C-alpha positions as CSV (number, residue, x, y, z in Angstrom):
1,M,36.5,121.6,-3.1
2,S,34.2,122.9,-0.6
3,S,32.3,126.3,-0.9
4,V,34.2,127.7,2.2
5,S,37.6,126.7,0.8
6,Y,36.7,127.9,-2.8
7,S,35.6,131.3,-1.2
8,K,38.9,131.5,0.7
9,L,40.9,130.7,-2.5
10,S,38.9,133.4,-4.4
11,I,39.5,136.1,-1.8
12,E,43.1,135.2,-1.7
13,R,43.5,135.6,-5.4
14,V,41.7,138.9,-5.5
15,T,43.5,140.4,-2.5
16,K,46.9,139.3,-4.1
17,V,46.0,140.9,-7.4
18,L,44.7,144.3,-5.9
19,S,47.9,144.2,-3.4
20,V,50.1,144.0,-6.5
21,V,48.2,146.8,-8.2
22,L,48.3,149.0,-5.2
23,V,52.1,148.3,-4.8
24,V,52.6,149.4,-8.4
25,Y,50.5,152.5,-7.6
26,G,52.7,153.1,-4.5
27,F,55.9,153.1,-6.7
28,I,54.1,155.7,-9.0
29,C,53.8,157.7,-5.9
30,I,57.4,157.5,-5.1
31,A,58.5,158.4,-8.6
32,L,56.2,161.5,-8.9
33,Y,57.3,162.6,-5.3
34,L,61.1,162.1,-6.3
35,K,60.4,164.2,-9.5
36,F,58.8,166.9,-7.5
37,S,61.6,166.9,-5.1
38,V,64.4,167.1,-7.7
39,G,62.6,170.2,-9.0
40,M,62.5,171.7,-5.5
41,L,66.1,171.1,-4.9
42,Q,67.1,172.5,-8.1
43,S,64.9,175.8,-7.7
44,T,66.6,178.8,-6.3
45,Y,63.3,180.5,-5.6
46,Q,61.3,180.9,-2.3
47,A,58.6,178.4,-2.1
48,D,57.4,179.3,1.3
49,Y,57.4,182.7,3.1
50,G,59.6,181.5,6.0
51,E,62.4,179.8,3.8
52,G,64.6,183.0,3.6
53,F,64.4,183.6,7.3
54,M,65.2,179.9,8.3
55,W,68.1,180.1,5.8
56,Y,69.3,183.3,7.4
57,L,69.2,182.0,11.1
58,S,70.8,178.7,10.1
59,S,73.6,180.6,8.4
60,V,74.2,182.8,11.3
61,L,74.7,179.7,13.5
62,A,76.9,178.1,10.8
63,H,79.2,181.1,11.3
64,G,79.3,180.6,15.0
65,H,77.1,183.6,16.0
66,N,74.2,183.6,18.4
67,I,70.9,183.9,16.9
68,Y,69.1,184.9,20.2
69,H,69.2,188.6,21.2
70,S,67.1,191.5,22.2
71,L,64.4,192.3,19.6
72,N,64.5,195.9,20.4
73,Q,67.5,196.0,18.1
74,S,68.1,195.0,14.5
75,P,67.8,192.4,13.1
76,Y,64.1,192.1,14.0
77,V,63.9,188.4,13.4
78,T,61.9,186.3,15.8
79,I,63.2,182.8,16.6
80,D,59.8,180.7,16.3
81,Y,61.3,177.3,17.0
82,T,63.5,175.6,19.4
83,P,67.2,175.4,18.5
84,I,67.8,172.0,16.9
85,G,65.8,172.9,14.0
86,Y,68.3,175.5,13.1
87,L,71.3,173.7,14.3
88,V,71.1,170.7,11.9
89,P,70.7,172.8,8.8
90,A,73.5,175.1,10.2
91,L,75.8,171.9,10.3
92,V,74.8,171.0,6.6
93,I,75.6,174.7,5.7
94,K,79.0,174.6,7.4
95,I,79.9,171.4,5.5
96,F,78.5,172.1,2.0
97,G,78.1,175.7,1.9
98,S,75.2,178.1,2.3
99,S,72.2,177.7,-0.1
100,L,68.5,177.2,-0.1
101,A,69.1,173.6,-1.2
102,A,71.0,172.8,2.0
103,G,68.0,173.2,4.2
104,R,65.7,171.5,1.5
105,T,68.0,168.6,1.5
106,V,67.6,168.1,5.3
107,S,63.9,168.1,4.8
108,F,64.1,165.6,1.9
109,V,66.3,163.2,3.6
110,C,64.1,163.4,6.6
111,S,61.0,162.9,4.5
112,L,62.5,159.5,3.1
113,L,63.5,158.5,6.5
114,C,60.0,159.1,7.9
115,S,58.6,156.8,5.1
116,I,61.1,154.2,6.0
117,L,60.2,154.4,9.7
118,I,56.4,154.1,8.8
119,Y,57.2,151.0,6.8
120,F,59.0,149.4,9.8
121,I,56.4,150.5,12.3
122,V,53.7,148.9,10.2
123,R,55.8,145.8,9.4
124,R,56.6,145.4,13.1
125,I,52.9,145.2,14.1
126,T,51.5,143.3,11.0
127,D,54.4,141.3,9.7
128,R,53.1,142.2,6.3
129,K,55.3,143.8,3.6
130,A,52.6,145.2,1.1
131,P,50.5,147.1,3.8
132,A,53.8,148.4,5.3
133,F,54.9,149.6,2.0
134,L,51.5,151.2,1.2
135,A,51.5,153.0,4.6
136,S,54.9,154.3,3.9
137,V,54.0,156.0,0.6
138,F,50.5,157.3,1.7
139,P,51.8,160.6,3.2
140,L,53.9,161.2,0.1
141,S,50.7,161.2,-2.1
142,I,49.0,163.8,0.0
143,G,49.4,167.2,-1.8
144,F,50.2,169.3,1.3
145,Y,52.5,166.7,2.7
146,G,54.5,166.6,-0.4
147,T,54.8,170.3,-0.5
148,W,55.6,170.9,3.1
149,S,58.2,168.1,3.2
150,M,60.5,169.8,0.7
151,V,60.6,173.4,2.1
152,F,63.4,174.7,4.2
153,R,61.6,174.3,7.6
154,V,61.9,172.4,10.8
155,D,58.8,170.2,10.3
156,M,60.3,167.1,8.7
157,L,63.2,166.9,11.0
158,G,61.0,167.1,14.1
159,L,58.7,164.5,12.5
160,F,61.6,162.2,11.9
161,F,62.5,162.3,15.7
162,T,58.9,161.7,16.6
163,L,58.6,158.6,14.3
164,A,61.9,157.4,15.5
165,G,60.5,157.5,19.0
166,I,57.2,155.8,17.9
167,F,59.2,152.8,16.3
168,I,60.8,152.3,19.7
169,V,57.4,152.4,21.4
170,V,56.0,149.9,19.2
171,K,58.9,147.7,19.3
172,Y,59.1,147.7,23.3
173,L,55.5,148.6,24.1
174,D,55.3,146.1,27.0
175,S,59.0,146.3,27.9
176,K,61.2,148.7,30.1
177,K,62.9,149.6,26.9
178,I,60.1,151.9,26.0
179,L,62.0,154.5,27.9
180,W,64.7,154.5,25.1
181,S,62.1,156.6,23.1
182,V,62.4,159.6,25.5
183,P,65.6,161.0,23.7
184,C,63.8,160.8,20.3
185,F,60.8,162.6,21.7
186,L,63.0,165.3,23.4
187,L,64.9,166.0,20.2
188,A,61.6,166.4,18.4
189,L,60.4,169.0,21.0
190,F,63.6,170.9,20.8
191,T,63.3,171.1,17.0
192,K,59.7,172.3,17.2
193,Q,57.6,172.7,20.2
194,G,54.4,171.4,18.8
195,F,55.6,167.7,18.8
196,L,53.8,166.9,21.9
197,A,51.2,164.5,20.8
198,A,53.5,161.3,20.8
199,P,55.0,161.5,24.3
200,L,51.5,162.4,25.7
201,A,50.1,159.4,24.0
202,V,52.9,157.3,25.5
203,M,52.0,158.7,29.0
204,T,48.3,158.2,28.5
205,Y,48.8,154.5,27.5
206,L,51.2,153.7,30.3
207,F,49.1,155.5,32.8
208,F,46.3,153.0,32.4
209,K,48.6,149.9,31.5
210,D,51.6,150.2,33.8
211,R,51.7,153.0,36.4
212,K,55.3,152.3,37.2
213,R,56.6,152.7,33.8
214,F,54.4,155.9,33.4
215,Y,56.1,157.6,36.4
216,K,59.5,156.6,35.0
217,F,58.6,157.8,31.3
218,T,57.1,161.1,32.6
219,G,59.9,161.8,35.0
220,L,62.7,161.3,32.3
221,M,60.8,163.5,30.0
222,L,60.6,166.3,32.5
223,V,64.2,165.8,33.7
224,G,65.5,165.6,30.2
225,G,63.4,168.6,29.0
226,L,64.8,170.8,31.9
227,L,68.4,169.7,31.4
228,L,68.1,170.7,27.6
229,I,66.5,174.1,28.6
230,G,69.4,174.6,30.9
231,F,72.0,173.6,28.4
232,F,70.7,175.7,25.7
233,T,70.3,178.7,28.1
234,L,73.9,178.2,28.9
235,I,74.9,178.2,25.2
236,F,72.6,180.9,23.9
237,G,71.9,182.9,27.1
238,K,68.7,184.4,28.5
239,Y,67.2,185.5,25.2
240,F,66.8,181.7,24.3
241,L,64.2,181.5,27.2
242,I,62.5,184.9,26.5
243,Q,62.0,184.2,22.7
244,T,61.1,180.5,23.2
245,F,58.6,180.8,25.8
246,S,57.2,184.4,25.3
247,E,58.4,186.6,22.4
248,G,58.6,183.8,19.8
249,T,55.0,182.6,20.3
250,A,51.9,183.8,18.3
251,P,48.3,184.6,19.3
252,Y,45.5,182.1,18.6
253,I,42.5,182.8,16.4
254,L,39.6,180.3,16.4
255,K,38.3,181.2,12.9
256,N,41.6,180.7,11.5
257,G,42.1,177.2,13.3
258,I,38.8,175.8,12.2
259,S,39.2,176.6,8.5
260,Q,42.8,175.1,8.2
261,F,41.7,172.1,10.5
262,L,38.8,171.2,8.2
263,T,41.2,171.5,5.2
264,S,43.7,169.2,6.9
265,L,40.9,166.7,7.3
266,A,39.8,167.0,3.8
267,C,43.1,165.9,2.5
268,I,42.6,162.5,3.9
269,P,38.9,161.5,3.5
270,V,39.5,157.8,3.0
271,I,42.3,157.5,5.5
272,L,40.3,159.3,8.2
273,S,37.3,157.1,7.6
274,L,39.5,154.0,7.9
275,V,41.0,155.4,11.1
276,I,37.7,155.9,12.6
277,I,36.7,152.3,11.8
278,Y,39.9,151.1,13.5
279,I,39.4,153.1,16.6
280,V,35.7,152.1,17.0
281,Y,36.8,148.5,16.4
282,K,39.5,148.7,19.3
283,F,37.1,150.5,21.5
284,K,34.6,147.7,21.1
285,E,37.3,145.3,22.0
286,K,37.7,147.3,25.3
287,K,41.4,147.4,24.9
288,W,43.8,150.4,25.4
289,N,45.3,150.7,21.8
290,F,48.4,152.8,21.7
291,L,47.8,153.9,18.0
292,S,44.3,155.0,18.8
293,I,45.5,157.1,21.6
294,Y,48.2,158.6,19.6
295,F,45.8,159.6,16.7
296,V,43.4,161.3,19.1
297,W,46.3,163.2,20.7
298,A,47.7,164.2,17.2
299,L,44.1,165.3,16.2
300,I,43.9,167.5,19.3
301,F,47.2,169.0,18.7
302,N,46.8,169.6,15.0
303,F,43.6,171.7,15.8
304,I,45.5,173.6,18.6
305,L,48.6,174.4,16.5
306,L,46.3,175.5,13.6
307,L,44.8,178.1,15.8
308,Q,48.1,180.0,15.9
309,V,48.4,183.0,13.5
310,G,50.8,182.2,10.8
311,T,50.5,178.4,11.2
312,G,50.0,176.4,7.9
313,L,49.2,172.7,7.2
314,N,52.8,171.9,8.0
315,S,51.4,171.4,11.5
316,S,49.3,168.4,10.1
317,L,52.3,166.2,8.9
318,E,52.2,164.3,12.1
319,L,48.4,163.6,12.0
320,W,48.7,162.4,8.4
321,S,51.6,160.1,9.2
322,V,49.9,158.4,12.1
323,G,46.7,158.0,10.0
324,A,48.8,156.3,7.4
325,I,50.3,154.0,9.9
326,I,46.8,153.0,11.3
327,V,45.5,152.2,7.7
328,G,48.5,150.2,7.1
329,V,47.9,148.2,10.4
330,L,44.3,147.9,9.5
331,L,45.0,146.5,5.9
332,G,47.7,144.2,7.2
333,N,45.4,142.7,10.0
334,W,42.6,142.0,7.5
335,L,44.8,140.5,4.9
336,K,45.8,138.0,7.7
337,R,42.2,136.8,8.2
338,L,41.2,135.5,4.9
339,D,38.6,133.2,6.7
340,F,36.4,135.9,7.8
341,K,32.7,136.2,6.8
342,R,31.8,137.1,3.4
343,Y,30.7,140.8,4.1
344,Y,34.1,141.3,5.7
345,Q,35.7,139.9,2.5
346,T,33.7,142.3,0.4
347,A,34.7,145.0,2.7
348,L,38.4,144.3,2.2
349,I,38.0,144.3,-1.5
350,V,36.2,147.6,-1.5
351,L,38.9,149.0,0.9
352,L,41.6,148.0,-1.6
353,L,39.8,149.5,-4.5
354,I,39.2,153.0,-2.7
355,L,42.6,153.4,-1.1
356,P,44.0,155.3,-4.2
357,V,41.0,157.7,-4.0
358,G,42.3,158.7,-0.5
359,M,45.6,159.6,-2.0
360,G,46.3,163.3,-3.1
361,A,46.4,162.7,-6.8
362,F,50.0,163.9,-6.7
363,N,48.8,167.4,-6.6
364,Y,51.7,169.1,-4.6
365,N,49.9,172.5,-4.3
366,R,52.8,174.4,-5.6
367,Y,54.3,175.0,-8.9
368,V,58.1,174.5,-8.8
369,L,59.8,177.3,-10.4
370,S,63.1,176.3,-11.7
371,G,63.7,178.3,-14.9
372,P,64.5,182.0,-15.3
373,S,62.0,184.3,-13.6
374,T,61.6,187.7,-15.1
375,A,60.2,189.1,-11.6
376,Y,62.8,187.6,-9.5
377,T,65.7,188.5,-11.9
378,K,64.5,192.1,-11.9
379,V,64.1,192.6,-8.2
380,E,67.4,190.7,-7.7
381,S,69.0,193.2,-10.1
382,S,67.7,196.2,-8.3
383,I,69.2,194.9,-5.0
384,D,72.5,194.3,-6.6
385,N,72.5,197.9,-7.8
386,V,72.3,199.6,-4.5
387,S,75.0,199.7,-1.7
388,G,73.0,200.6,1.3
389,P,70.6,198.3,3.4
390,V,67.5,196.9,1.8
391,F,64.2,196.5,3.8
392,S,62.6,193.4,2.3
393,E,60.2,190.8,3.5
394,D,61.5,188.3,1.0
395,G,64.3,186.8,3.1
396,T,65.5,184.4,0.2
397,L,66.1,187.4,-2.1
398,L,68.4,189.0,0.5
399,M,70.4,185.8,1.1
400,E,70.8,185.3,-2.5
401,T,72.3,188.7,-3.1
402,G,74.3,188.7,0.1
403,K,72.4,191.6,1.8
404,P,71.7,191.3,5.6
405,V,68.2,190.2,6.6
406,L,66.8,192.9,8.9
407,W,63.2,192.2,9.3
408,A,60.7,189.2,9.3
409,P,57.6,191.1,9.2
410,A,54.7,188.3,9.4
411,D,56.3,186.6,12.6
412,F,57.1,190.0,14.2
413,V,54.0,192.0,13.7
414,Q,51.6,189.0,14.4
415,G,53.8,187.7,17.3
416,N,53.4,188.3,21.0
417,F,56.6,190.3,21.2
418,Y,55.1,193.1,19.1
419,K,51.8,193.0,20.9
420,R,53.4,193.3,24.4
421,F,56.8,194.7,24.3
422,W,58.1,196.2,21.0
423,D,59.0,199.9,20.9
424,Q,59.0,200.4,17.0
425,T,60.3,204.0,17.3
426,T,63.8,203.1,15.9
427,L,62.6,201.3,12.8
428,V,60.0,203.9,12.0
429,N,62.6,206.6,12.3
430,E,64.9,204.7,9.9
431,L,62.0,204.4,7.4
432,S,61.1,208.0,7.8
433,S,64.6,209.2,7.2
434,G,65.0,207.2,4.0
435,Y,67.7,205.0,5.6
436,F,67.0,202.0,3.4
437,D,68.0,202.1,-0.3
438,L,65.1,200.0,-1.2
439,V,61.9,198.8,0.4
440,I,60.6,195.6,-1.1
441,L,57.0,194.4,-0.3
442,N,54.6,191.6,-1.6
443,Y,51.8,194.2,-1.7
444,N,51.0,197.8,-2.3
445,V,51.5,199.7,0.9
446,S,48.9,202.2,0.1
447,N,46.3,199.6,0.6
448,W,47.0,199.7,4.2
449,W,44.1,202.0,4.2
450,G,41.1,202.8,2.2
451,P,38.3,200.9,0.5
452,N,40.7,198.3,-1.0
453,I,42.5,197.3,2.3
454,D,44.9,194.5,1.9
455,L,44.8,192.5,5.0
456,V,48.2,190.9,4.3
457,S,49.7,194.5,4.8
458,H,48.1,194.6,8.3
459,Q,49.7,191.2,9.1
460,R,53.2,192.4,8.1
461,L,53.4,196.3,8.8
462,T,52.3,198.5,11.8
463,E,50.4,201.7,10.8
464,G,53.4,203.7,11.8
465,M,55.7,201.8,9.4
466,A,53.2,202.0,6.6
467,T,53.0,205.6,7.0
468,A,56.6,206.1,7.0
469,I,57.1,204.2,3.8
470,V,54.2,206.2,2.1
471,N,55.6,209.5,3.2
472,S,59.3,208.8,2.5
473,Y,59.4,206.5,-0.4
474,H,57.9,206.3,-4.0
475,L,57.0,203.2,-5.9
476,D,59.6,202.4,-8.5
477,Y,57.7,199.5,-10.1
478,S,55.7,196.6,-9.4
479,I,56.0,193.1,-11.0
480,T,54.4,189.8,-10.3
481,G,54.2,189.9,-6.6
482,Y,56.7,192.5,-5.7
483,W,56.4,196.3,-5.1
484,V,59.7,197.9,-5.0
485,Y,60.1,201.5,-3.3
486,S,62.9,203.9,-3.4
487,P,63.5,206.7,-1.0
488,N,62.5,210.3,-1.8
489,R,66.1,211.6,-1.6
């Protein structure tokens, strides 16, 4: 046996063994993710600040009511996203009943579907099962991805529509059927406005490869978008337009964006390194590579979205997903070429060894609270013992106790509506008169001023509101993240 064939046989054996080990590692990822997911589905406690308000808006739709209205009247709840993100959970609530688990189930199912789509995207490109499987579980192993994929939010639904579009693009990249991806991208955009990277990547690729298909794709996106805007305006009225394009938006802060952007990249050190290698390799080939273009656009929009006040690493889900796809493709392509030079063989073995290091060690960044909570139970009991309205920034508590949600403070105070238009007189007068039977905050309102200023209070209350609470309410008790105030009457 020649040294060349022996070397090839050796590398085949090593890569097969390492591939099997990594596949087993992938199944461990899935098992731990499923364990975390079951805990989240069983938990009745709020895991993310926005869950209660998403639950409230979806429930309003499930009962056939319009969620869009003038924000100069109660409830003061801003609609952050486009309607599909609320309509799908509303349908689930309509069928199975109103609960926190309904929205989390939508996110969970979409998370699994996203992994399946990543598998088929990589399998389509490489025709290799193991790399496709590994790519599909990479995101599940990233701590922040695991967390955000299980909360009651719009992100996983939007990502599912986006990856469905990407699968169509990859399958029909050089065909007119690439236009079939347009409905998927439009559904993603009308689930969450930030899912622009994928359609822009397709436009960029087609602009340089096939100008005729570029014009068709761009035209369909524009026409389809305008038709959907018209349709939802017809259904929800003028306040759909006002909140979607003005009042529901938030300001941008550079410092906030840079910090979170660096954190998003720190979550995927190995994946990011391999993606850079892939992009450089494709650039040296002087080819317009769609996945490289897509990653660059996803990186740009990840940074832009993270600049927005109130945005978290849920905006990085798409970036991490396309990174996983590229690593799967890179691994699949290298496994096909077992006759390459020795230093490439060594690089492949090193790659297979360090891939688990790039995973998130299953740290899902959240402790799933599923048992009894003394703090939650006490505050919930306080709400049950009053008959009047409750002013609370924990929307989940209000939904669990059947109280109306009247105020989404973080979105409202930080959002553009407050900055530009809002007349807070009515709400301040209600607080000053002791109208609410309880005021429930996640901080001490007295720290709005003084040497121990709590910046969170500035993000959620205006000075007029804080003054009214201090003057007209007294602190009943505080317990593990809750400050409960009663009126001075």
